[in-house]
PDB file of N, H, CA, C and O in Angstrom:
ATOM      1  N   MET A   1      27.555 -43.456  45.723  1.00  0.00           N
ATOM      2  CA  MET A   1      26.285 -43.483  44.412  1.00  0.00           C
ATOM      3  C   MET A   1      25.981 -44.737  45.903  1.00  0.00           C
ATOM      4  O   MET A   1      26.800 -45.625  46.141  1.00  0.00           O
ATOM      5  N   SER A   2      24.870 -44.577  46.619  1.00  0.00           N
ATOM      6  H   SER A   2      24.205 -43.856  46.425  1.00  0.00           H
ATOM      7  CA  SER A   2      24.321 -45.725  47.574  1.00  0.00           C
ATOM      8  C   SER A   2      22.863 -45.903  45.850  1.00  0.00           C
ATOM      9  O   SER A   2      22.254 -45.227  45.021  1.00  0.00           O
ATOM     10  N   GLN A   3      23.173 -47.881  46.516  1.00  0.00           N
ATOM     11  H   GLN A   3      23.667 -48.430  47.190  1.00  0.00           H
ATOM     12  CA  GLN A   3      21.997 -48.859  45.519  1.00  0.00           C
ATOM     13  C   GLN A   3      21.488 -48.869  46.818  1.00  0.00           C
ATOM     14  O   GLN A   3      22.043 -48.792  47.914  1.00  0.00           O
ATOM     15  N   ILE A   4      20.387 -48.974  46.496  1.00  0.00           N
ATOM     16  H   ILE A   4      19.936 -49.037  45.606  1.00  0.00           H
ATOM     17  CA  ILE A   4      18.763 -49.836  47.228  1.00  0.00           C
ATOM     18  C   ILE A   4      18.328 -50.922  46.090  1.00  0.00           C
ATOM     19  O   ILE A   4      17.741 -50.794  45.015  1.00  0.00           O
ATOM     20  N   THR A   5      18.940 -52.201  46.882  1.00  0.00           N
ATOM     21  H   THR A   5      19.416 -52.305  47.755  1.00  0.00           H
ATOM     22  CA  THR A   5      18.172 -53.253  46.125  1.00  0.00           C
ATOM     23  C   THR A   5      16.748 -53.908  47.105  1.00  0.00           C
ATOM     24  O   THR A   5      16.743 -53.547  48.282  1.00  0.00           O
ATOM     25  N   SER A   6      15.516 -54.887  46.618  1.00  0.00           N
ATOM     26  H   SER A   6      15.521 -55.180  45.662  1.00  0.00           H
ATOM     27  CA  SER A   6      15.083 -55.227  47.862  1.00  0.00           C
ATOM     28  C   SER A   6      15.325 -56.831  46.493  1.00  0.00           C
ATOM     29  O   SER A   6      14.618 -57.766  46.872  1.00  0.00           O
ATOM     30  N   GLU A   7      15.993 -57.131  45.371  1.00  0.00           N
ATOM     31  H   GLU A   7      16.566 -56.372  45.063  1.00  0.00           H
ATOM     32  CA  GLU A   7      15.761 -58.716  44.991  1.00  0.00           C
ATOM     33  C   GLU A   7      17.156 -58.999  45.959  1.00  0.00           C
ATOM     34  O   GLU A   7      17.708 -58.102  46.597  1.00  0.00           O
ATOM     35  N   VAL A   8      17.518 -60.139  45.940  1.00  0.00           N
ATOM     36  H   VAL A   8      17.069 -60.867  45.422  1.00  0.00           H
ATOM     37  CA  VAL A   8      19.084 -60.902  46.275  1.00  0.00           C
ATOM     38  C   VAL A   8      19.580 -61.081  45.226  1.00  0.00           C
ATOM     39  O   VAL A   8      18.948 -61.624  44.319  1.00  0.00           O
ATOM     40  N   ASP A   9      21.339 -60.504  45.029  1.00  0.00           N
ATOM     41  H   ASP A   9      21.852 -60.063  45.765  1.00  0.00           H
ATOM     42  CA  ASP A   9      22.074 -60.942  44.316  1.00  0.00           C
ATOM     43  C   ASP A   9      23.119 -61.957  44.985  1.00  0.00           C
ATOM     44  O   ASP A   9      24.022 -61.531  45.705  1.00  0.00           O
ATOM     45  N   GLU A  10      22.924 -63.545  44.667  1.00  0.00           N
ATOM     46  H   GLU A  10      22.190 -63.891  44.082  1.00  0.00           H
ATOM     47  CA  GLU A  10      23.464 -63.791  45.575  1.00  0.00           C
ATOM     48  C   GLU A  10      25.531 -63.886  45.230  1.00  0.00           C
ATOM     49  O   GLU A  10      26.426 -64.469  45.841  1.00  0.00           O
ATOM     50  N   LEU A  11      25.533 -63.210  44.282  1.00  0.00           N
ATOM     51  H   LEU A  11      24.806 -62.736  43.785  1.00  0.00           H
ATOM     52  CA  LEU A  11      27.414 -62.604  43.853  1.00  0.00           C
ATOM     53  C   LEU A  11      27.821 -61.990  44.571  1.00  0.00           C
ATOM     54  O   LEU A  11      28.979 -62.162  44.951  1.00  0.00           O
ATOM     55  N   ASP A  12      26.897 -60.840  45.142  1.00  0.00           N
ATOM     56  H   ASP A  12      25.956 -60.700  44.833  1.00  0.00           H
ATOM     57  CA  ASP A  12      27.284 -59.243  45.693  1.00  0.00           C
ATOM     58  C   ASP A  12      26.407 -59.499  46.979  1.00  0.00           C
ATOM     59  O   ASP A  12      26.519 -58.683  47.894  1.00  0.00           O
ATOM     60  N   ALA A  13      25.497 -60.619  47.134  1.00  0.00           N
ATOM     61  H   ALA A  13      25.406 -61.282  46.391  1.00  0.00           H
ATOM     62  CA  ALA A  13      24.783 -59.720  48.879  1.00  0.00           C
ATOM     63  C   ALA A  13      23.672 -61.319  48.878  1.00  0.00           C
ATOM     64  O   ALA A  13      22.594 -61.750  48.469  1.00  0.00           O
ATOM     65  N   PRO A  14      25.031 -61.739  49.747  1.00  0.00           N
ATOM     66  CA  PRO A  14      24.143 -63.370  49.871  1.00  0.00           C
ATOM     67  C   PRO A  14      22.613 -62.924  50.764  1.00  0.00           C
ATOM     68  O   PRO A  14      22.562 -61.815  51.297  1.00  0.00           O
ATOM     69  N   GLU A  15      21.557 -63.775  50.848  1.00  0.00           N
ATOM     70  H   GLU A  15      21.598 -64.676  50.416  1.00  0.00           H
ATOM     71  CA  GLU A  15      20.339 -63.926  51.272  1.00  0.00           C
ATOM     72  C   GLU A  15      21.208 -64.321  53.298  1.00  0.00           C
ATOM     73  O   GLU A  15      21.986 -64.995  53.973  1.00  0.00           O
ATOM     74  N   LEU A  16      19.778 -62.754  53.234  1.00  0.00           N
ATOM     75  H   LEU A  16      19.145 -62.207  52.685  1.00  0.00           H
ATOM     76  CA  LEU A  16      19.729 -62.992  54.987  1.00  0.00           C
ATOM     77  C   LEU A  16      19.507 -64.308  55.584  1.00  0.00           C
ATOM     78  O   LEU A  16      18.440 -64.916  55.501  1.00  0.00           O
ATOM     79  N   THR A  17      20.409 -64.668  56.105  1.00  0.00           N
ATOM     80  H   THR A  17      21.276 -64.174  56.172  1.00  0.00           H
ATOM     81  CA  THR A  17      19.803 -65.834  57.316  1.00  0.00           C
ATOM     82  C   THR A  17      19.131 -65.498  58.464  1.00  0.00           C
ATOM     83  O   THR A  17      18.786 -64.350  58.745  1.00  0.00           O
ATOM     84  N   ALA A  18      18.880 -66.771  59.335  1.00  0.00           N
ATOM     85  H   ALA A  18      19.160 -67.704  59.107  1.00  0.00           H
ATOM     86  CA  ALA A  18      18.270 -67.217  60.911  1.00  0.00           C
ATOM     87  C   ALA A  18      19.427 -66.547  61.876  1.00  0.00           C
ATOM     88  O   ALA A  18      19.244 -65.893  62.903  1.00  0.00           O
ATOM     89  N   PHE A  19      20.826 -66.945  61.168  1.00  0.00           N
ATOM     90  H   PHE A  19      20.975 -67.476  60.334  1.00  0.00           H
ATOM     91  CA  PHE A  19      21.519 -66.259  61.968  1.00  0.00           C
ATOM     92  C   PHE A  19      22.666 -65.285  61.654  1.00  0.00           C
ATOM     93  O   PHE A  19      23.793 -65.079  62.104  1.00  0.00           O
ATOM     94  N   ASP A  20      21.692 -64.651  60.445  1.00  0.00           N
ATOM     95  H   ASP A  20      20.777 -64.819  60.080  1.00  0.00           H
ATOM     96  CA  ASP A  20      22.032 -63.170  60.852  1.00  0.00           C
ATOM     97  C   ASP A  20      20.814 -62.766  61.492  1.00  0.00           C
ATOM     98  O   ASP A  20      19.643 -63.112  61.333  1.00  0.00           O
ATOM     99  N   ARG A  21      21.796 -61.345  62.821  1.00  0.00           N
ATOM    100  H   ARG A  21      22.747 -61.064  62.951  1.00  0.00           H
ATOM    101  CA  ARG A  21      20.925 -60.735  64.248  1.00  0.00           C
ATOM    102  C   ARG A  21      20.852 -59.080  63.686  1.00  0.00           C
ATOM    103  O   ARG A  21      21.699 -58.399  63.108  1.00  0.00           O
ATOM    104  N   CYS A  22      19.627 -58.810  64.074  1.00  0.00           N
ATOM    105  H   CYS A  22      18.939 -59.362  64.544  1.00  0.00           H
ATOM    106  CA  CYS A  22      19.529 -56.898  64.165  1.00  0.00           C
ATOM    107  C   CYS A  22      20.844 -56.533  65.365  1.00  0.00           C
ATOM    108  O   CYS A  22      21.205 -56.826  66.505  1.00  0.00           O
ATOM    109  N   ASP A  23      21.143 -55.869  64.437  1.00  0.00           N
ATOM    110  H   ASP A  23      20.849 -55.631  63.511  1.00  0.00           H
ATOM    111  CA  ASP A  23      22.522 -55.114  65.640  1.00  0.00           C
ATOM    112  C   ASP A  23      21.517 -54.455  66.905  1.00  0.00           C
ATOM    113  O   ASP A  23      22.208 -54.625  67.909  1.00  0.00           O
ATOM    114  N   SER A  24      20.424 -53.890  67.270  1.00  0.00           N
ATOM    115  H   SER A  24      19.862 -53.752  66.454  1.00  0.00           H
ATOM    116  CA  SER A  24      19.596 -52.708  67.579  1.00  0.00           C
ATOM    117  C   SER A  24      18.942 -54.013  68.699  1.00  0.00           C
ATOM    118  O   SER A  24      19.361 -54.292  69.822  1.00  0.00           O
ATOM    119  N   CYS A  25      17.934 -54.573  68.027  1.00  0.00           N
ATOM    120  H   CYS A  25      17.594 -54.346  67.115  1.00  0.00           H
ATOM    121  CA  CYS A  25      17.645 -55.310  69.357  1.00  0.00           C
ATOM    122  C   CYS A  25      17.436 -57.600  69.310  1.00  0.00           C
ATOM    123  O   CYS A  25      16.516 -58.282  69.761  1.00  0.00           O
ATOM    124  N   GLY A  26      18.445 -57.949  68.738  1.00  0.00           N
ATOM    125  H   GLY A  26      19.193 -57.395  68.371  1.00  0.00           H
ATOM    126  CA  GLY A  26      18.960 -58.552  68.229  1.00  0.00           C
ATOM    127  C   GLY A  26      18.051 -59.983  67.278  1.00  0.00           C
ATOM    128  O   GLY A  26      18.304 -61.162  67.031  1.00  0.00           O
ATOM    129  N   ALA A  27      17.242 -59.292  67.067  1.00  0.00           N
ATOM    130  H   ALA A  27      17.037 -58.334  67.268  1.00  0.00           H
ATOM    131  CA  ALA A  27      15.892 -60.044  65.713  1.00  0.00           C
ATOM    132  C   ALA A  27      16.107 -60.569  65.358  1.00  0.00           C
ATOM    133  O   ALA A  27      17.013 -61.193  65.911  1.00  0.00           O
ATOM    134  N   GLN A  28      15.528 -61.236  63.636  1.00  0.00           N
ATOM    135  H   GLN A  28      14.791 -60.729  63.187  1.00  0.00           H
ATOM    136  CA  GLN A  28      16.504 -61.919  62.574  1.00  0.00           C
ATOM    137  C   GLN A  28      16.329 -60.698  62.175  1.00  0.00           C
ATOM    138  O   GLN A  28      15.219 -60.179  62.292  1.00  0.00           O
ATOM    139  N   ALA A  29      17.242 -60.112  61.708  1.00  0.00           N
ATOM    140  H   ALA A  29      18.144 -60.533  61.613  1.00  0.00           H
ATOM    141  CA  ALA A  29      17.875 -59.268  60.053  1.00  0.00           C
ATOM    142  C   ALA A  29      16.828 -59.917  59.254  1.00  0.00           C
ATOM    143  O   ALA A  29      16.337 -61.044  59.311  1.00  0.00           O
ATOM    144  N   TYR A  30      16.645 -59.043  58.596  1.00  0.00           N
ATOM    145  H   TYR A  30      17.043 -58.127  58.549  1.00  0.00           H
ATOM    146  CA  TYR A  30      16.252 -58.851  57.226  1.00  0.00           C
ATOM    147  C   TYR A  30      16.887 -57.140  56.021  1.00  0.00           C
ATOM    148  O   TYR A  30      16.517 -56.890  54.874  1.00  0.00           O
ATOM    149  N   VAL A  31      17.553 -56.593  56.612  1.00  0.00           N
ATOM    150  H   VAL A  31      17.853 -56.795  57.544  1.00  0.00           H
ATOM    151  CA  VAL A  31      18.393 -55.433  56.296  1.00  0.00           C
ATOM    152  C   VAL A  31      19.856 -55.691  56.160  1.00  0.00           C
ATOM    153  O   VAL A  31      20.430 -56.570  56.804  1.00  0.00           O
ATOM    154  N   ARG A  32      20.434 -54.914  55.321  1.00  0.00           N
ATOM    155  H   ARG A  32      19.968 -54.200  54.799  1.00  0.00           H
ATOM    156  CA  ARG A  32      21.404 -54.867  55.368  1.00  0.00           C
ATOM    157  C   ARG A  32      21.519 -54.408  55.033  1.00  0.00           C
ATOM    158  O   ARG A  32      20.912 -54.210  53.980  1.00  0.00           O
ATOM    159  N   VAL A  33      22.509 -53.581  55.516  1.00  0.00           N
ATOM    160  H   VAL A  33      23.001 -53.741  56.371  1.00  0.00           H
ATOM    161  CA  VAL A  33      23.196 -52.277  55.228  1.00  0.00           C
ATOM    162  C   VAL A  33      24.854 -51.411  55.042  1.00  0.00           C
ATOM    163  O   VAL A  33      25.641 -50.938  55.862  1.00  0.00           O
ATOM    164  N   THR A  34      24.845 -51.510  53.646  1.00  0.00           N
ATOM    165  H   THR A  34      24.205 -51.894  52.980  1.00  0.00           H
ATOM    166  CA  THR A  34      26.484 -51.346  53.759  1.00  0.00           C
ATOM    167  C   THR A  34      26.885 -49.463  54.032  1.00  0.00           C
ATOM    168  O   THR A  34      26.195 -48.644  53.426  1.00  0.00           O
ATOM    169  N   LEU A  35      27.546 -49.180  54.577  1.00  0.00           N
ATOM    170  H   LEU A  35      28.106 -49.846  55.070  1.00  0.00           H
ATOM    171  CA  LEU A  35      28.797 -48.170  54.981  1.00  0.00           C
ATOM    172  C   LEU A  35      30.052 -48.274  54.672  1.00  0.00           C
ATOM    173  O   LEU A  35      30.804 -49.241  54.550  1.00  0.00           O
ATOM    174  N   ALA A  36      30.175 -47.206  54.565  1.00  0.00           N
ATOM    175  H   ALA A  36      29.565 -46.421  54.663  1.00  0.00           H
ATOM    176  CA  ALA A  36      31.871 -46.634  53.986  1.00  0.00           C
ATOM    177  C   ALA A  36      32.826 -47.446  55.123  1.00  0.00           C
ATOM    178  O   ALA A  36      33.941 -47.882  54.837  1.00  0.00           O
ATOM    179  N   SER A  37      32.173 -47.587  56.534  1.00  0.00           N
ATOM    180  H   SER A  37      31.267 -47.233  56.766  1.00  0.00           H
ATOM    181  CA  SER A  37      32.617 -47.610  57.547  1.00  0.00           C
ATOM    182  C   SER A  37      32.874 -49.307  57.903  1.00  0.00           C
ATOM    183  O   SER A  37      33.522 -49.688  58.878  1.00  0.00           O
ATOM    184  N   GLY A  38      32.370 -50.014  57.123  1.00  0.00           N
ATOM    185  H   GLY A  38      31.844 -49.704  56.331  1.00  0.00           H
ATOM    186  CA  GLY A  38      31.239 -51.211  58.072  1.00  0.00           C
ATOM    187  C   GLY A  38      30.090 -52.114  57.300  1.00  0.00           C
ATOM    188  O   GLY A  38      30.181 -52.459  56.122  1.00  0.00           O
ATOM    189  N   GLU A  39      29.479 -52.291  57.791  1.00  0.00           N
ATOM    190  H   GLU A  39      29.405 -52.011  58.748  1.00  0.00           H
ATOM    191  CA  GLU A  39      28.401 -53.325  57.666  1.00  0.00           C
ATOM    192  C   GLU A  39      27.559 -53.156  58.956  1.00  0.00           C
ATOM    193  O   GLU A  39      28.096 -53.372  60.043  1.00  0.00           O
ATOM    194  N   LEU A  40      25.692 -52.612  58.847  1.00  0.00           N
ATOM    195  H   LEU A  40      25.255 -52.436  57.965  1.00  0.00           H
ATOM    196  CA  LEU A  40      25.135 -53.776  59.724  1.00  0.00           C
ATOM    197  C   LEU A  40      23.833 -53.698  59.208  1.00  0.00           C
ATOM    198  O   LEU A  40      23.405 -52.962  58.319  1.00  0.00           O
ATOM    199  N   LEU A  41      23.141 -54.719  60.012  1.00  0.00           N
ATOM    200  H   LEU A  41      23.488 -55.317  60.734  1.00  0.00           H
ATOM    201  CA  LEU A  41      22.315 -55.832  59.825  1.00  0.00           C
ATOM    202  C   LEU A  41      20.827 -55.218  60.657  1.00  0.00           C
ATOM    203  O   LEU A  41      20.794 -54.482  61.643  1.00  0.00           O
ATOM    204  N   PHE A  42      19.968 -55.648  60.087  1.00  0.00           N
ATOM    205  H   PHE A  42      19.994 -56.246  59.286  1.00  0.00           H
ATOM    206  CA  PHE A  42      18.223 -54.212  61.254  1.00  0.00           C
ATOM    207  C   PHE A  42      17.090 -56.046  60.757  1.00  0.00           C
ATOM    208  O   PHE A  42      17.171 -57.010  59.996  1.00  0.00           O
ATOM    209  N   CYS A  43      16.471 -55.663  61.492  1.00  0.00           N
ATOM    210  H   CYS A  43      16.405 -54.880  62.110  1.00  0.00           H
ATOM    211  CA  CYS A  43      14.985 -56.434  61.779  1.00  0.00           C
ATOM    212  C   CYS A  43      14.806 -55.515  60.421  1.00  0.00           C
ATOM    213  O   CYS A  43      15.545 -54.698  59.871  1.00  0.00           O
ATOM    214  N   ALA A  44      13.526 -56.006  60.137  1.00  0.00           N
ATOM    215  H   ALA A  44      12.925 -56.669  60.583  1.00  0.00           H
ATOM    216  CA  ALA A  44      12.713 -55.188  58.988  1.00  0.00           C
ATOM    217  C   ALA A  44      12.135 -53.559  59.989  1.00  0.00           C
ATOM    218  O   ALA A  44      12.337 -52.408  59.601  1.00  0.00           O
ATOM    219  N   HIS A  45      11.518 -53.902  61.104  1.00  0.00           N
ATOM    220  H   HIS A  45      11.353 -54.836  61.419  1.00  0.00           H
ATOM    221  CA  HIS A  45      11.635 -52.524  61.543  1.00  0.00           C
ATOM    222  C   HIS A  45      12.805 -51.399  62.279  1.00  0.00           C
ATOM    223  O   HIS A  45      12.524 -50.205  62.383  1.00  0.00           O
ATOM    224  N   HIS A  46      13.833 -51.837  62.652  1.00  0.00           N
ATOM    225  H   HIS A  46      14.061 -52.807  62.568  1.00  0.00           H
ATOM    226  CA  HIS A  46      14.573 -51.443  62.603  1.00  0.00           C
ATOM    227  C   HIS A  46      15.307 -51.067  61.220  1.00  0.00           C
ATOM    228  O   HIS A  46      16.407 -50.604  61.521  1.00  0.00           O
ATOM    229  N   GLY A  47      15.174 -51.078  60.137  1.00  0.00           N
ATOM    230  H   GLY A  47      14.281 -51.455  59.892  1.00  0.00           H
ATOM    231  CA  GLY A  47      15.491 -51.201  58.777  1.00  0.00           C
ATOM    232  C   GLY A  47      14.394 -49.266  58.408  1.00  0.00           C
ATOM    233  O   GLY A  47      14.640 -48.150  57.951  1.00  0.00           O
ATOM    234  N   ALA A  48      13.124 -50.098  59.049  1.00  0.00           N
ATOM    235  H   ALA A  48      12.924 -51.005  59.420  1.00  0.00           H
ATOM    236  CA  ALA A  48      12.497 -48.832  58.401  1.00  0.00           C
ATOM    237  C   ALA A  48      12.997 -47.434  59.158  1.00  0.00           C
ATOM    238  O   ALA A  48      13.463 -46.395  58.690  1.00  0.00           O
ATOM    239  N   LYS A  49      12.584 -48.011  61.083  1.00  0.00           N
ATOM    240  H   LYS A  49      12.206 -48.855  61.463  1.00  0.00           H
ATOM    241  CA  LYS A  49      13.234 -46.843  61.377  1.00  0.00           C
ATOM    242  C   LYS A  49      14.169 -45.883  61.283  1.00  0.00           C
ATOM    243  O   LYS A  49      13.997 -44.685  61.510  1.00  0.00           O
ATOM    244  N   PHE A  50      15.662 -46.684  60.777  1.00  0.00           N
ATOM    245  H   PHE A  50      15.802 -47.657  60.593  1.00  0.00           H
ATOM    246  CA  PHE A  50      17.073 -45.492  60.369  1.00  0.00           C
ATOM    247  C   PHE A  50      17.151 -45.541  58.853  1.00  0.00           C
ATOM    248  O   PHE A  50      18.219 -45.208  58.337  1.00  0.00           O
ATOM    249  N   LYS A  51      16.153 -45.912  58.094  1.00  0.00           N
ATOM    250  H   LYS A  51      15.286 -46.182  58.513  1.00  0.00           H
ATOM    251  CA  LYS A  51      15.954 -46.169  56.171  1.00  0.00           C
ATOM    252  C   LYS A  51      16.567 -44.095  56.440  1.00  0.00           C
ATOM    253  O   LYS A  51      17.672 -43.569  56.304  1.00  0.00           O
ATOM    254  N   GLU A  52      15.356 -43.583  56.799  1.00  0.00           N
ATOM    255  H   GLU A  52      14.458 -44.010  56.909  1.00  0.00           H
ATOM    256  CA  GLU A  52      15.674 -42.050  56.160  1.00  0.00           C
ATOM    257  C   GLU A  52      17.259 -41.725  56.924  1.00  0.00           C
ATOM    258  O   GLU A  52      18.204 -41.134  56.401  1.00  0.00           O
ATOM    259  N   LYS A  53      17.202 -42.221  58.092  1.00  0.00           N
ATOM    260  H   LYS A  53      16.434 -42.702  58.516  1.00  0.00           H
ATOM    261  CA  LYS A  53      18.820 -41.396  58.205  1.00  0.00           C
ATOM    262  C   LYS A  53      19.963 -41.690  57.734  1.00  0.00           C
ATOM    263  O   LYS A  53      20.993 -41.025  57.618  1.00  0.00           O
ATOM    264  N   LEU A  54      19.653 -42.934  57.422  1.00  0.00           N
ATOM    265  H   LEU A  54      18.817 -43.474  57.516  1.00  0.00           H
ATOM    266  CA  LEU A  54      21.214 -44.065  56.533  1.00  0.00           C
ATOM    267  C   LEU A  54      21.385 -44.071  55.327  1.00  0.00           C
ATOM    268  O   LEU A  54      22.508 -43.869  54.864  1.00  0.00           O
ATOM    269  N   ALA A  55      20.061 -44.360  54.357  1.00  0.00           N
ATOM    270  H   ALA A  55      19.149 -44.524  54.732  1.00  0.00           H
ATOM    271  CA  ALA A  55      19.983 -43.961  52.969  1.00  0.00           C
ATOM    272  C   ALA A  55      21.136 -43.123  52.426  1.00  0.00           C
ATOM    273  O   ALA A  55      21.792 -43.465  51.441  1.00  0.00           O
ATOM    274  N   ALA A  56      21.359 -41.945  53.159  1.00  0.00           N
ATOM    275  H   ALA A  56      20.827 -41.667  53.958  1.00  0.00           H
ATOM    276  CA  ALA A  56      21.520 -40.547  52.247  1.00  0.00           C
ATOM    277  C   ALA A  56      23.738 -41.784  52.650  1.00  0.00           C
ATOM    278  O   ALA A  56      24.233 -42.570  51.841  1.00  0.00           O
ATOM    279  N   THR A  57      23.995 -41.624  53.232  1.00  0.00           N
ATOM    280  H   THR A  57      23.594 -40.987  53.890  1.00  0.00           H
ATOM    281  CA  THR A  57      25.865 -42.298  53.346  1.00  0.00           C
ATOM    282  C   THR A  57      25.461 -43.831  53.030  1.00  0.00           C
ATOM    283  O   THR A  57      26.398 -44.602  52.822  1.00  0.00           O
ATOM    284  N   ALA A  58      24.322 -44.267  52.984  1.00  0.00           N
ATOM    285  H   ALA A  58      23.561 -43.641  53.153  1.00  0.00           H
ATOM    286  CA  ALA A  58      24.645 -46.032  52.886  1.00  0.00           C
ATOM    287  C   ALA A  58      24.866 -46.226  51.556  1.00  0.00           C
ATOM    288  O   ALA A  58      24.008 -45.847  50.760  1.00  0.00           O
ATOM    289  N   LEU A  59      26.525 -47.097  50.924  1.00  0.00           N
ATOM    290  H   LEU A  59      27.222 -47.406  51.571  1.00  0.00           H
ATOM    291  CA  LEU A  59      26.861 -47.142  49.885  1.00  0.00           C
ATOM    292  C   LEU A  59      25.530 -47.954  49.105  1.00  0.00           C
ATOM    293  O   LEU A  59      24.893 -47.671  48.090  1.00  0.00           O
ATOM    294  N   GLU A  60      25.430 -49.166  50.146  1.00  0.00           N
ATOM    295  H   GLU A  60      25.947 -49.396  50.970  1.00  0.00           H
ATOM    296  CA  GLU A  60      24.121 -50.125  49.614  1.00  0.00           C
ATOM    297  C   GLU A  60      23.013 -50.821  50.484  1.00  0.00           C
ATOM    298  O   GLU A  60      23.325 -51.073  51.648  1.00  0.00           O
ATOM    299  N   TRP A  61      22.047 -51.080  50.153  1.00  0.00           N
ATOM    300  H   TRP A  61      21.794 -50.875  49.208  1.00  0.00           H
ATOM    301  CA  TRP A  61      20.670 -51.067  51.104  1.00  0.00           C
ATOM    302  C   TRP A  61      20.492 -52.904  50.631  1.00  0.00           C
ATOM    303  O   TRP A  61      20.760 -53.507  49.592  1.00  0.00           O
ATOM    304  N   HIS A  62      20.217 -53.115  51.267  1.00  0.00           N
ATOM    305  H   HIS A  62      20.000 -52.625  52.111  1.00  0.00           H
ATOM    306  CA  HIS A  62      19.848 -54.330  50.731  1.00  0.00           C
ATOM    307  C   HIS A  62      18.293 -55.478  51.928  1.00  0.00           C
ATOM    308  O   HIS A  62      18.354 -55.975  53.052  1.00  0.00           O
ATOM    309  N   ASP A  63      17.224 -55.426  50.932  1.00  0.00           N
ATOM    310  H   ASP A  63      17.175 -55.022  50.019  1.00  0.00           H
ATOM    311  CA  ASP A  63      15.927 -55.093  51.566  1.00  0.00           C
ATOM    312  C   ASP A  63      15.507 -56.092  51.530  1.00  0.00           C
ATOM    313  O   ASP A  63      14.915 -56.273  50.466  1.00  0.00           O
ATOM    314  N   GLU A  64      15.474 -57.618  52.719  1.00  0.00           N
ATOM    315  H   GLU A  64      15.955 -57.471  53.584  1.00  0.00           H
ATOM    316  CA  GLU A  64      14.503 -59.003  52.288  1.00  0.00           C
ATOM    317  C   GLU A  64      13.345 -58.664  52.849  1.00  0.00           C
ATOM    318  O   GLU A  64      12.593 -59.576  53.192  1.00  0.00           O
ATOM    319  N   SER A  65      12.890 -57.046  53.098  1.00  0.00           N
ATOM    320  H   SER A  65      13.501 -56.305  52.820  1.00  0.00           H
ATOM    321  CA  SER A  65      11.745 -57.630  54.499  1.00  0.00           C
ATOM    322  C   SER A  65      10.256 -58.348  53.669  1.00  0.00           C
ATOM    323  O   SER A  65       9.184 -58.594  54.221  1.00  0.00           O
ATOM    324  N   ALA A  66      10.599 -58.563  52.253  1.00  0.00           N
ATOM    325  H   ALA A  66      11.470 -58.364  51.804  1.00  0.00           H
ATOM    326  CA  ALA A  66       9.464 -58.623  51.418  1.00  0.00           C
ATOM    327  C   ALA A  66       8.636 -59.979  51.854  1.00  0.00           C
ATOM    328  O   ALA A  66       7.428 -60.158  51.702  1.00  0.00           O
ATOM    329  N   ARG A  67       9.650 -60.945  52.471  1.00  0.00           N
ATOM    330  H   ARG A  67      10.631 -60.800  52.594  1.00  0.00           H
ATOM    331  CA  ARG A  67       9.782 -62.347  53.022  1.00  0.00           C
ATOM    332  C   ARG A  67       9.314 -62.316  54.110  1.00  0.00           C
ATOM    333  O   ARG A  67       9.349 -63.469  54.538  1.00  0.00           O
ATOM    334  N   LEU A  68       8.582 -61.192  55.337  1.00  0.00           N
ATOM    335  H   LEU A  68       8.554 -60.255  54.989  1.00  0.00           H
ATOM    336  CA  LEU A  68       8.158 -61.771  56.369  1.00  0.00           C
ATOM    337  C   LEU A  68       6.128 -61.791  55.624  1.00  0.00           C
ATOM    338  O   LEU A  68       5.217 -62.407  56.175  1.00  0.00           O
ATOM    339  N   SER A  69       5.954 -60.781  54.084  1.00  0.00           N
ATOM    340  H   SER A  69       6.694 -60.281  53.635  1.00  0.00           H
ATOM    341  CA  SER A  69       4.468 -61.255  54.164  1.00  0.00           C
ATOM    342  C   SER A  69       4.670 -61.786  52.510  1.00  0.00           C
ATOM    343  O   SER A  69       4.214 -61.201  51.528  1.00  0.00           O
ATOM    344  N   ALA A  70       5.456 -63.016  52.504  1.00  0.00           N
ATOM    345  H   ALA A  70       5.826 -63.492  53.302  1.00  0.00           H
ATOM    346  CA  ALA A  70       5.542 -63.419  50.950  1.00  0.00           C
ATOM    347  C   ALA A  70       4.977 -65.298  51.490  1.00  0.00           C
ATOM    348  O   ALA A  70       5.799 -65.957  52.127  1.00  0.00           O
ATOM    349  N   VAL A  71       3.875 -65.801  51.218  1.00  0.00           N
ATOM    350  H   VAL A  71       3.207 -65.266  50.701  1.00  0.00           H
ATOM    351  CA  VAL A  71       3.031 -66.864  50.943  1.00  0.00           C
ATOM    352  C   VAL A  71       3.789 -68.144  50.792  1.00  0.00           C
ATOM    353  O   VAL A  71       4.377 -68.529  49.781  1.00  0.00           O
ATOM    354  N   PRO A  72       3.704 -68.645  51.754  1.00  0.00           N
ATOM    355  CA  PRO A  72       4.666 -69.842  51.852  1.00  0.00           C
ATOM    356  C   PRO A  72       3.414 -71.314  50.794  1.00  0.00           C
ATOM    357  O   PRO A  72       2.193 -71.401  50.668  1.00  0.00           O
ATOM    358  N   ALA A  73       4.655 -72.222  50.251  1.00  0.00           N
ATOM    359  H   ALA A  73       5.647 -72.151  50.353  1.00  0.00           H
ATOM    360  CA  ALA A  73       3.946 -72.779  49.134  1.00  0.00           C
ATOM    361  C   ALA A  73       3.309 -73.655  49.916  1.00  0.00           C
ATOM    362  O   ALA A  73       3.688 -74.018  51.029  1.00  0.00           O
ATOM    363  N   THR A  74       2.011 -74.122  49.152  1.00  0.00           N
ATOM    364  H   THR A  74       1.703 -73.828  48.248  1.00  0.00           H
ATOM    365  CA  THR A  74       1.208 -75.146  49.725  1.00  0.00           C
ATOM    366  C   THR A  74       1.586 -77.005  48.993  1.00  0.00           C
ATOM    367  O   THR A  74       2.028 -77.589  48.004  1.00  0.00           O
ATOM    368  N   ASP A  75       0.895 -77.269  50.632  1.00  0.00           N
ATOM    369  H   ASP A  75       0.535 -76.794  51.435  1.00  0.00           H
ATOM    370  CA  ASP A  75       1.890 -78.967  50.458  1.00  0.00           C
ATOM    371  C   ASP A  75       0.378 -79.773  49.922  1.00  0.00           C
ATOM    372  O   ASP A  75      -0.493 -80.172  50.694  1.00  0.00           O
ATOM    373  N   GLU A  76       0.346 -79.869  48.590  1.00  0.00           N
ATOM    374  H   GLU A  76       1.054 -79.545  47.963  1.00  0.00           H
ATOM    375  CA  GLU A  76      -1.228 -80.092  47.932  1.00  0.00           C
ATOM    376  C   GLU A  76      -0.763 -81.915  47.651  1.00  0.00           C
ATOM    377  O   GLU A  76       0.099 -82.263  46.844  1.00  0.00           O
ATOM    378  N   ARG A  77      -1.531 -82.821  48.485  1.00  0.00           N
ATOM    379  H   ARG A  77      -2.231 -82.538  49.141  1.00  0.00           H
ATOM    380  CA  ARG A  77      -1.508 -83.900  47.758  1.00  0.00           C
ATOM    381  C   ARG A  77      -2.357 -85.434  47.449  1.00  0.00           C
ATOM    382  O   ARG A  77      -1.935 -86.211  46.592  1.00  0.00           O
TER     383      ARG A  77
END
């Protein structure tokens, strides 16, 4: 059974950081795919590219790519 998540559950899957890098191109990772054989990290581009192929065998699909379009808080003084 695969599980696709878009929200961060800090106990099960800690938030990805700038230190987490895409296994395909080295860019910042926003997608973590857990497979029976291990874990893969992807940038938003490669996560979308490989989603159809990997989703069927993924145990968990953790996607934080929505952070790319989040509006930053403004500093009102």
